C-alpha positions as a printed NumPy array, in Angstrom:
array([[ -7.19 ,  13.137,   0.158],
       [ -7.166,   9.71 ,  -1.429],
       [ -7.9  ,   9.327,  -5.116],
       [-10.235,   6.409,  -5.845],
       [-11.467,   4.829,  -9.059],
       [-15.199,   4.209,  -9.367],
       [-17.676,   2.81 , -11.871],
       [-21.21 ,   4.184, -12.021],
       [-23.802,   1.418, -11.699],
       [-26.308,   3.497, -13.689],
       [-24.299,   4.453, -16.802],
       [-21.198,   2.177, -16.39 ],
       [-18.745,   5.09 , -16.797],
       [-15.401,   4.642, -15.015],
       [-14.014,   7.728, -13.299],
       [-11.689,   8.97 , -10.546],
       [-12.682,  11.062,  -7.535],
       [-10.841,  12.633,  -4.622],
       [-12.767,  11.528,  -1.55 ],
       [-12.593,  13.214,   1.869],
       [-13.855,  11.37 ,   4.939],
       [-17.216,   9.751,   4.307],
       [-18.068,  12.021,   1.357],
       [-20.193,  10.372,  -1.361],
       [-19.043,  11.228,  -4.915],
       [-21.459,  11.611,  -7.816],
       [-21.063,  10.398, -11.399],
       [-19.463,  12.897, -13.774],
       [-21.702,  11.693, -16.631],
       [-25.191,  11.112, -15.269],
       [-25.046,  12.627, -11.774],
       [-25.928,   9.278, -10.176],
       [-24.813,   8.339,  -6.685],
       [-24.614,   4.571,  -7.191],
       [-20.837,   4.358,  -7.572],
       [-18.787,   1.262,  -6.805],
       [-15.094,   1.479,  -5.906],
       [-12.804,  -0.354,  -8.292],
       [ -9.699,  -2.235,  -7.301],
       [ -6.826,  -0.389,  -8.881],
       [ -3.138,  -0.959,  -9.535],
       [ -0.829,   1.205,  -7.414],
       [  0.23 ,   4.336,  -9.287],
       [  3.904,   3.332,  -9.426],
       [  3.128,   0.074, -11.238],
       [  0.518,   1.75 , -13.423],
       [  3.004,   4.369, -14.599],
       [  5.731,   1.817, -15.345],
       [  7.902,   2.605, -12.338],
       [  9.984,   0.33 , -10.141],
       [  7.038,  -1.809,  -8.998],
       [  6.096,  -2.639, -12.584],
       [  9.456,  -4.245, -13.354],
       [ 11.219,  -5.364, -10.166],
       [ 14.94 ,  -6.059, -10.336],
       [ 16.199,  -9.497,  -9.367],
       [ 17.72 ,  -9.774,  -5.891],
       [ 21.283, -10.896,  -5.229],
       [ 24.222, -11.044,  -7.601],
       [ 25.966,  -8.065,  -5.963],
       [ 24.4  ,  -5.588,  -8.377],
       [ 22.904,  -3.347,  -5.712],
       [ 19.478,  -1.831,  -6.033],
       [ 20.288,  -0.11 ,  -9.326],
       [ 19.582,   3.413,  -8.114],
       [ 23.167,   4.486,  -7.498],
       [ 22.682,   4.75 ,  -3.733],
       [ 25.804,   2.685,  -2.97 ],
       [ 23.997,  -0.003,  -0.996],
       [ 26.352,  -2.758,  -2.301]])
């Protein structure tokens, strides 16, 4: 089940919903059904993981995870 971010076009509240198939979520605040999907940052970048601060390539330093790739 994908987790999507929405904004309600009636009350402007931003919220997240798990959406299955072609299910239509309703607003947590006003109960409206006029929700628009928001473009969101991938969770890894949002949480400050690897994607948020990529390491420079080259220099023989490896990937930095200790996997022994270099």
